[in-house]
PDB file as gemmi writes it, atoms N, CA and C in Angstrom:
CRYST1    1.000    1.000    1.000  90.00  90.00  90.00 P 1                      
ATOM      1  N   UNK A   1       0.848  -1.174   0.000  1.00  0.00           N  
ATOM      2  CA  UNK A   1       0.000   0.000   0.000  1.00  0.00           C  
ATOM      3  C   UNK A   1       0.895   1.239   0.000  1.00  0.00           C  
ATOM      4  N   UNK A   2       0.667   2.155  -0.959  1.00  0.00           N  
ATOM      5  CA  UNK A   2       1.500   3.345  -1.084  1.00  0.00           C  
ATOM      6  C   UNK A   2       0.678   4.587  -0.765  1.00  0.00           C  
ATOM      7  N   UNK A   3       1.309   5.526  -0.134  1.00  0.00           N  
ATOM      8  CA  UNK A   3       0.687   6.816   0.111  1.00  0.00           C  
ATOM      9  C   UNK A   3       0.994   7.689  -1.096  1.00  0.00           C  
ATOM     10  N   UNK A   4      -0.027   8.260  -1.726  1.00  0.00           N  
ATOM     11  CA  UNK A   4       0.170   9.032  -2.949  1.00  0.00           C  
ATOM     12  C   UNK A   4       0.837  10.371  -2.702  1.00  0.00           C  
ATOM     13  N   UNK A   5       0.726  10.898  -1.491  1.00  0.00           N  
ATOM     14  CA  UNK A   5       1.308  12.216  -1.216  1.00  0.00           C  
ATOM     15  C   UNK A   5       2.820  12.161  -1.121  1.00  0.00           C  
ATOM     16  N   UNK A   6       3.371  11.125  -0.506  1.00  0.00           N  
ATOM     17  CA  UNK A   6       4.812  11.082  -0.274  1.00  0.00           C  
ATOM     18  C   UNK A   6       5.516  10.006  -1.079  1.00  0.00           C  
ATOM     19  N   UNK A   7       4.755   9.125  -1.728  1.00  0.00           N  
ATOM     20  CA  UNK A   7       5.313   8.006  -2.484  1.00  0.00           C  
ATOM     21  C   UNK A   7       6.146   7.090  -1.586  1.00  0.00           C  
ATOM     22  N   UNK A   8       5.880   7.079  -0.305  1.00  0.00           N  
ATOM     23  CA  UNK A   8       6.509   6.181   0.647  1.00  0.00           C  
ATOM     24  C   UNK A   8       5.496   5.111   1.035  1.00  0.00           C  
ATOM     25  N   UNK A   9       5.956   3.928   1.372  1.00  0.00           N  
ATOM     26  CA  UNK A   9       5.008   2.906   1.835  1.00  0.00           C  
ATOM     27  C   UNK A   9       4.288   3.400   3.088  1.00  0.00           C  
ATOM     28  N   UNK A  10       2.985   3.187   3.119  1.00  0.00           N  
ATOM     29  CA  UNK A  10       2.207   3.597   4.289  1.00  0.00           C  
ATOM     30  C   UNK A  10       2.541   2.684   5.455  1.00  0.00           C  
ATOM     31  N   UNK A  11       2.603   3.249   6.657  1.00  0.00           N  
ATOM     32  CA  UNK A  11       2.877   2.455   7.848  1.00  0.00           C  
ATOM     33  C   UNK A  11       1.616   1.723   8.272  1.00  0.00           C  
ATOM     34  N   UNK A  12       1.779   0.484   8.711  1.00  0.00           N  
ATOM     35  CA  UNK A  12       0.606  -0.229   9.224  1.00  0.00           C  
ATOM     36  C   UNK A  12       0.140   0.410  10.524  1.00  0.00           C  
ATOM     37  N   UNK A  13      -1.131   0.251  10.817  1.00  0.00           N  
ATOM     38  CA  UNK A  13      -1.678   0.798  12.057  1.00  0.00           C  
ATOM     39  C   UNK A  13      -1.005   0.120  13.246  1.00  0.00           C  
ATOM     40  N   UNK A  14      -0.668   0.876  14.286  1.00  0.00           N  
ATOM     41  CA  UNK A  14      -0.029   0.259  15.454  1.00  0.00           C  
ATOM     42  C   UNK A  14      -1.014  -0.674  16.154  1.00  0.00           C  
ATOM     43  N   UNK A  15      -0.499  -1.697  16.820  1.00  0.00           N  
ATOM     44  CA  UNK A  15      -1.395  -2.588  17.548  1.00  0.00           C  
ATOM     45  C   UNK A  15      -2.101  -1.829  18.669  1.00  0.00           C  
ATOM     46  N   UNK A  16      -3.174  -2.407  19.173  1.00  0.00           N  
ATOM     47  CA  UNK A  16      -3.951  -1.750  20.229  1.00  0.00           C  
ATOM     48  C   UNK A  16      -3.059  -1.327  21.383  1.00  0.00           C  
ATOM     49  N   UNK A  17      -2.138  -2.163  21.765  1.00  0.00           N  
ATOM     50  CA  UNK A  17      -1.192  -1.808  22.818  1.00  0.00           C  
ATOM     51  C   UNK A  17       0.204  -1.968  22.243  1.00  0.00           C  
ATOM     52  N   UNK A  18       0.767  -0.871  21.778  1.00  0.00           N  
ATOM     53  CA  UNK A  18       2.083  -0.908  21.155  1.00  0.00           C  
ATOM     54  C   UNK A  18       3.140  -1.257  22.202  1.00  0.00           C  
ATOM     55  N   UNK A  19       4.150  -2.013  21.794  1.00  0.00           N  
ATOM     56  CA  UNK A  19       5.225  -2.336  22.737  1.00  0.00           C  
ATOM     57  C   UNK A  19       5.906  -1.061  23.224  1.00  0.00           C  
ATOM     58  N   UNK A  20       6.322  -1.070  24.454  1.00  0.00           N  
ATOM     59  CA  UNK A  20       7.026   0.082  25.012  1.00  0.00           C  
ATOM     60  C   UNK A  20       8.491  -0.297  25.149  1.00  0.00           C  
ATOM     61  N   UNK A  21       9.277   0.147  24.193  1.00  0.00           N  
ATOM     62  CA  UNK A  21      10.704  -0.158  24.191  1.00  0.00           C  
ATOM     63  C   UNK A  21      11.470   1.104  23.869  1.00  0.00           C  
ATOM     64  N   UNK A  22      12.656   1.198  24.408  1.00  0.00           N  
ATOM     65  CA  UNK A  22      13.529   2.302  24.067  1.00  0.00           C  
ATOM     66  C   UNK A  22      14.969   1.868  24.280  1.00  0.00           C  
ATOM     67  N   UNK A  23      15.874   2.600  23.701  1.00  0.00           N  
ATOM     68  CA  UNK A  23      17.297   2.363  23.871  1.00  0.00           C  
ATOM     69  C   UNK A  23      17.880   3.496  24.679  1.00  0.00           C  
ATOM     70  N   UNK A  24      18.941   3.209  25.387  1.00  0.00           N  
ATOM     71  CA  UNK A  24      19.694   4.256  26.063  1.00  0.00           C  
ATOM     72  C   UNK A  24      21.162   3.870  26.004  1.00  0.00           C  
ATOM     73  N   UNK A  25      22.010   4.856  26.166  1.00  0.00           N  
ATOM     74  CA  UNK A  25      23.451   4.605  26.081  1.00  0.00           C  
ATOM     75  C   UNK A  25      24.092   4.745  27.449  1.00  0.00           C  
ATOM     76  N   UNK A  26      25.090   3.920  27.678  1.00  0.00           N  
ATOM     77  CA  UNK A  26      25.900   4.030  28.877  1.00  0.00           C  
ATOM     78  C   UNK A  26      27.257   4.586  28.486  1.00  0.00           C  
ATOM     79  N   UNK A  27      27.808   5.428  29.324  1.00  0.00           N  
ATOM     80  CA  UNK A  27      29.151   5.951  29.105  1.00  0.00           C  
ATOM     81  C   UNK A  27      30.166   4.866  29.466  1.00  0.00           C  
ATOM     82  N   UNK A  28      31.390   4.997  28.995  1.00  0.00           N  
ATOM     83  CA  UNK A  28      32.428   3.984  29.225  1.00  0.00           C  
ATOM     84  C   UNK A  28      32.606   3.646  30.712  1.00  0.00           C  
ATOM     85  N   UNK A  29      32.691   4.631  31.616  1.00  0.00           N  
ATOM     86  CA  UNK A  29      32.846   4.277  33.040  1.00  0.00           C  
ATOM     87  C   UNK A  29      31.641   3.498  33.584  1.00  0.00           C  
ATOM     88  N   UNK A  30      30.447   3.792  33.053  1.00  0.00           N  
ATOM     89  CA  UNK A  30      29.247   3.072  33.491  1.00  0.00           C  
ATOM     90  C   UNK A  30      29.283   1.620  33.020  1.00  0.00           C  
ATOM     91  N   UNK A  31      29.766   1.406  31.799  1.00  0.00           N  
ATOM     92  CA  UNK A  31      29.889   0.044  31.274  1.00  0.00           C  
ATOM     93  C   UNK A  31      30.890  -0.740  32.117  1.00  0.00           C  
ATOM     94  N   UNK A  32      32.001  -0.123  32.441  1.00  0.00           N  
ATOM     95  CA  UNK A  32      33.016  -0.782  33.265  1.00  0.00           C  
ATOM     96  C   UNK A  32      32.439  -1.136  34.637  1.00  0.00           C  
ATOM     97  N   UNK A  33      31.724  -0.202  35.242  1.00  0.00           N  
ATOM     98  CA  UNK A  33      31.108  -0.461  36.544  1.00  0.00           C  
ATOM     99  C   UNK A  33      30.080  -1.593  36.445  1.00  0.00           C  
ATOM    100  N   UNK A  34      29.262  -1.587  35.403  1.00  0.00           N  
ATOM    101  CA  UNK A  34      28.269  -2.642  35.230  1.00  0.00           C  
ATOM    102  C   UNK A  34      28.946  -3.999  35.052  1.00  0.00           C  
ATOM    103  N   UNK A  35      30.011  -4.052  34.283  1.00  0.00           N  
ATOM    104  CA  UNK A  35      30.749  -5.311  34.106  1.00  0.00           C  
ATOM    105  C   UNK A  35      31.317  -5.792  35.441  1.00  0.00           C  
ATOM    106  N   UNK A  36      31.828  -4.868  36.249  1.00  0.00           N  
ATOM    107  CA  UNK A  36      32.364  -5.243  37.556  1.00  0.00           C  
ATOM    108  C   UNK A  36      31.266  -5.810  38.441  1.00  0.00           C  
ATOM    109  N   UNK A  37      30.089  -5.172  38.418  1.00  0.00           N  
ATOM    110  CA  UNK A  37      28.948  -5.632  39.223  1.00  0.00           C  
ATOM    111  C   UNK A  37      28.553  -7.046  38.801  1.00  0.00           C  
ATOM    112  N   UNK A  38      28.469  -7.282  37.504  1.00  0.00           N  
ATOM    113  CA  UNK A  38      28.096  -8.607  37.005  1.00  0.00           C  
ATOM    114  C   UNK A  38      29.177  -9.630  37.370  1.00  0.00           C  
ATOM    115  N   UNK A  39      30.427  -9.259  37.164  1.00  0.00           N  
ATOM    116  CA  UNK A  39      31.538 -10.164  37.468  1.00  0.00           C  
ATOM    117  C   UNK A  39      31.531 -10.566  38.948  1.00  0.00           C  
ATOM    118  N   UNK A  40      31.302  -9.583  39.826  1.00  0.00           N  
ATOM    119  CA  UNK A  40      31.304  -9.832  41.270  1.00  0.00           C  
ATOM    120  C   UNK A  40      29.986 -10.411  41.781  1.00  0.00           C  
ATOM    121  N   UNK A  41      28.974 -10.453  40.931  1.00  0.00           N  
ATOM    122  CA  UNK A  41      27.634 -10.912  41.323  1.00  0.00           C  
ATOM    123  C   UNK A  41      27.160 -10.149  42.568  1.00  0.00           C  
ATOM    124  N   UNK A  42      27.316  -8.828  42.501  1.00  0.00           N  
ATOM    125  CA  UNK A  42      27.025  -7.937  43.628  1.00  0.00           C  
ATOM    126  C   UNK A  42      25.596  -7.394  43.499  1.00  0.00           C  
ATOM    127  N   UNK A  43      24.645  -8.090  44.103  1.00  0.00           N  
ATOM    128  CA  UNK A  43      23.229  -7.732  43.961  1.00  0.00           C  
ATOM    129  C   UNK A  43      22.924  -6.362  44.554  1.00  0.00           C  
ATOM    130  N   UNK A  44      23.474  -6.052  45.699  1.00  0.00           N  
ATOM    131  CA  UNK A  44      23.180  -4.766  46.346  1.00  0.00           C  
ATOM    132  C   UNK A  44      23.663  -3.599  45.484  1.00  0.00           C  
ATOM    133  N   UNK A  45      24.858  -3.703  44.938  1.00  0.00           N  
ATOM    134  CA  UNK A  45      25.386  -2.648  44.083  1.00  0.00           C  
ATOM    135  C   UNK A  45      24.620  -2.602  42.759  1.00  0.00           C  
ATOM    136  N   UNK A  46      24.133  -3.743  42.297  1.00  0.00           N  
ATOM    137  CA  UNK A  46      23.346  -3.776  41.054  1.00  0.00           C  
ATOM    138  C   UNK A  46      22.071  -2.960  41.217  1.00  0.00           C  
ATOM    139  N   UNK A  47      21.403  -3.094  42.354  1.00  0.00           N  
ATOM    140  CA  UNK A  47      20.179  -2.317  42.610  1.00  0.00           C  
ATOM    141  C   UNK A  47      20.512  -0.833  42.665  1.00  0.00           C  
ATOM    142  N   UNK A  48      21.578  -0.487  43.346  1.00  0.00           N  
ATOM    143  CA  UNK A  48      21.996   0.916  43.441  1.00  0.00           C  
ATOM    144  C   UNK A  48      22.331   1.466  42.061  1.00  0.00           C  
ATOM    145  N   UNK A  49      23.058   0.699  41.251  1.00  0.00           N  
ATOM    146  CA  UNK A  49      23.415   1.111  39.896  1.00  0.00           C  
ATOM    147  C   UNK A  49      22.158   1.313  39.059  1.00  0.00           C  
ATOM    148  N   UNK A  50      21.215   0.381  39.161  1.00  0.00           N  
ATOM    149  CA  UNK A  50      19.969   0.485  38.425  1.00  0.00           C  
ATOM    150  C   UNK A  50      19.240   1.780  38.772  1.00  0.00           C  
ATOM    151  N   UNK A  51      19.109   2.060  40.057  1.00  0.00           N  
ATOM    152  CA  UNK A  51      18.371   3.251  40.500  1.00  0.00           C  
ATOM    153  C   UNK A  51      19.107   4.541  40.159  1.00  0.00           C  
ATOM    154  N   UNK A  52      20.421   4.532  40.247  1.00  0.00           N  
ATOM    155  CA  UNK A  52      21.195   5.757  40.038  1.00  0.00           C  
ATOM    156  C   UNK A  52      21.526   6.024  38.572  1.00  0.00           C  
ATOM    157  N   UNK A  53      21.690   4.973  37.777  1.00  0.00           N  
ATOM    158  CA  UNK A  53      22.162   5.156  36.404  1.00  0.00           C  
ATOM    159  C   UNK A  53      21.100   4.752  35.370  1.00  0.00           C  
ATOM    160  N   UNK A  54      20.607   3.539  35.464  1.00  0.00           N  
ATOM    161  CA  UNK A  54      19.717   3.013  34.437  1.00  0.00           C  
ATOM    162  C   UNK A  54      18.355   3.696  34.464  1.00  0.00           C  
ATOM    163  N   UNK A  55      17.728   3.750  35.617  1.00  0.00           N  
ATOM    164  CA  UNK A  55      16.375   4.314  35.702  1.00  0.00           C  
ATOM    165  C   UNK A  55      16.299   5.743  35.171  1.00  0.00           C  
ATOM    166  N   UNK A  56      17.201   6.662  35.554  1.00  0.00           N  
ATOM    167  CA  UNK A  56      17.123   8.014  34.984  1.00  0.00           C  
ATOM    168  C   UNK A  56      17.298   8.045  33.462  1.00  0.00           C  
ATOM    169  N   UNK A  57      18.157   7.185  32.932  1.00  0.00           N  
ATOM    170  CA  UNK A  57      18.363   7.154  31.479  1.00  0.00           C  
ATOM    171  C   UNK A  57      17.127   6.605  30.762  1.00  0.00           C  
ATOM    172  N   UNK A  58      16.506   5.587  31.335  1.00  0.00           N  
ATOM    173  CA  UNK A  58      15.297   5.029  30.737  1.00  0.00           C  
ATOM    174  C   UNK A  58      14.170   6.054  30.774  1.00  0.00           C  
ATOM    175  N   UNK A  59      14.032   6.746  31.898  1.00  0.00           N  
ATOM    176  CA  UNK A  59      12.987   7.774  32.002  1.00  0.00           C  
ATOM    177  C   UNK A  59      13.204   8.877  30.970  1.00  0.00           C  
ATOM    178  N   UNK A  60      14.441   9.342  30.821  1.00  0.00           N  
ATOM    179  CA  UNK A  60      14.743  10.405  29.856  1.00  0.00           C  
ATOM    180  C   UNK A  60      14.463   9.935  28.430  1.00  0.00           C  
ATOM    181  N   UNK A  61      14.854   8.701  28.110  1.00  0.00           N  
ATOM    182  CA  UNK A  61      14.603   8.164  26.772  1.00  0.00           C  
ATOM    183  C   UNK A  61      13.101   8.015  26.528  1.00  0.00           C  
ATOM    184  N   UNK A  62      12.378   7.550  27.525  1.00  0.00           N  
ATOM    185  CA  UNK A  62      10.922   7.395  27.388  1.00  0.00           C  
ATOM    186  C   UNK A  62      10.262   8.746  27.146  1.00  0.00           C  
ATOM    187  N   UNK A  63      10.690   9.764  27.867  1.00  0.00           N  
ATOM    188  CA  UNK A  63      10.129  11.108  27.669  1.00  0.00           C  
ATOM    189  C   UNK A  63      10.414  11.607  26.259  1.00  0.00           C  
ATOM    190  N   UNK A  64      11.641  11.389  25.761  1.00  0.00           N  
ATOM    191  CA  UNK A  64      12.003  11.838  24.410  1.00  0.00           C  
ATOM    192  C   UNK A  64      11.130  11.175  23.352  1.00  0.00           C  
ATOM    193  N   UNK A  65      10.763   9.915  23.581  1.00  0.00           N  
ATOM    194  CA  UNK A  65      10.018   9.156  22.580  1.00  0.00           C  
ATOM    195  C   UNK A  65       8.521   9.095  22.860  1.00  0.00           C  
ATOM    196  N   UNK A  66       8.072   9.804  23.871  1.00  0.00           N  
ATOM    197  CA  UNK A  66       6.655   9.852  24.166  1.00  0.00           C  
ATOM    198  C   UNK A  66       6.084   8.555  24.723  1.00  0.00           C  
ATOM    199  N   UNK A  67       6.920   7.764  25.380  1.00  0.00           N  
ATOM    200  CA  UNK A  67       6.461   6.508  25.973  1.00  0.00           C  
ATOM    201  C   UNK A  67       5.963   6.758  27.391  1.00  0.00           C  
ATOM    202  N   UNK A  68       5.136   5.850  27.869  1.00  0.00           N  
ATOM    203  CA  UNK A  68       4.588   5.983  29.214  1.00  0.00           C  
ATOM    204  C   UNK A  68       5.699   5.883  30.251  1.00  0.00           C  
ATOM    205  N   UNK A  69       5.640   6.767  31.228  1.00  0.00           N  
ATOM    206  CA  UNK A  69       6.609   6.732  32.318  1.00  0.00           C  
ATOM    207  C   UNK A  69       6.085   5.851  33.441  1.00  0.00           C  
ATOM    208  N   UNK A  70       6.986   5.318  34.251  1.00  0.00           N  
ATOM    209  CA  UNK A  70       6.534   4.494  35.371  1.00  0.00           C  
ATOM    210  C   UNK A  70       5.667   5.311  36.332  1.00  0.00           C  
ATOM    211  N   UNK A  71       4.668   4.641  36.884  1.00  0.00           N  
ATOM    212  CA  UNK A  71       3.832   5.289  37.892  1.00  0.00           C  
ATOM    213  C   UNK A  71       4.586   5.297  39.217  1.00  0.00           C  
ATOM    214  N   UNK A  72       4.202   6.169  40.153  1.00  0.00           N  
ATOM    215  CA  UNK A  72       4.856   6.146  41.470  1.00  0.00           C  
ATOM    216  C   UNK A  72       4.759   4.770  42.129  1.00  0.00           C  
ATOM    217  N   UNK A  73       3.658   4.066  41.899  1.00  0.00           N  
ATOM    218  CA  UNK A  73       3.493   2.735  42.483  1.00  0.00           C  
ATOM    219  C   UNK A  73       4.503   1.748  41.892  1.00  0.00           C  
ATOM    220  N   UNK A  74       4.723   1.829  40.578  1.00  0.00           N  
ATOM    221  CA  UNK A  74       5.704   0.941  39.946  1.00  0.00           C  
ATOM    222  C   UNK A  74       7.101   1.245  40.460  1.00  0.00           C  
ATOM    223  N   UNK A  75       7.411   2.525  40.613  1.00  0.00           N  
ATOM    224  CA  UNK A  75       8.722   2.897  41.124  1.00  0.00           C  
ATOM    225  C   UNK A  75       8.904   2.452  42.569  1.00  0.00           C  
ATOM    226  N   UNK A  76       7.832   2.514  43.344  1.00  0.00           N  
ATOM    227  CA  UNK A  76       7.896   2.096  44.740  1.00  0.00           C  
ATOM    228  C   UNK A  76       8.284   0.619  44.832  1.00  0.00           C  
ATOM    229  N   UNK A  77       7.824  -0.173  43.855  1.00  0.00           N  
ATOM    230  CA  UNK A  77       8.121  -1.602  43.839  1.00  0.00           C  
ATOM    231  C   UNK A  77       9.341  -1.907  42.971  1.00  0.00           C  
ATOM    232  N   UNK A  78      10.090  -0.842  42.597  1.00  0.00           N  
ATOM    233  CA  UNK A  78      11.310  -0.962  41.789  1.00  0.00           C  
ATOM    234  C   UNK A  78      11.056  -1.704  40.481  1.00  0.00           C  
ATOM    235  N   UNK A  79       9.950  -1.341  39.810  1.00  0.00           N  
ATOM    236  CA  UNK A  79       9.595  -1.973  38.535  1.00  0.00           C  
ATOM    237  C   UNK A  79       9.385  -0.904  37.488  1.00  0.00           C  
ATOM    238  N   UNK A  80       9.608  -1.284  36.258  1.00  0.00           N  
ATOM    239  CA  UNK A  80       9.306  -0.434  35.111  1.00  0.00           C  
ATOM    240  C   UNK A  80       8.150  -1.055  34.363  1.00  0.00           C  
ATOM    241  N   UNK A  81       7.307  -0.248  33.717  1.00  0.00           N  
ATOM    242  CA  UNK A  81       6.186  -0.822  32.974  1.00  0.00           C  
ATOM    243  C   UNK A  81       6.691  -1.629  31.786  1.00  0.00           C  
ATOM    244  N   UNK A  82       5.869  -2.597  31.375  1.00  0.00           N  
ATOM    245  CA  UNK A  82       6.169  -3.334  30.172  1.00  0.00           C  
ATOM    246  C   UNK A  82       6.756  -4.662  30.360  1.00  0.00           C  
TER     247      UNK A  82                                                      
END                                                                             
């Protein structure tokens, strides 16, 4: 199916509940720290890293792409939607 205005293929309609996915980047020191956490199997530091580094990056990426942000209840239970 082609759109006559732009001569580009028309996009299919999104599903009723579109998947909520996004990408984010880690800086080199963050990657090194994450590798150390995984290598040491340090669960306590993994939670701290997630809350301090990953969660803010995911929230910022979600805002940029117009995705749903976690509710206060989801954050209270340390969960992200999806």
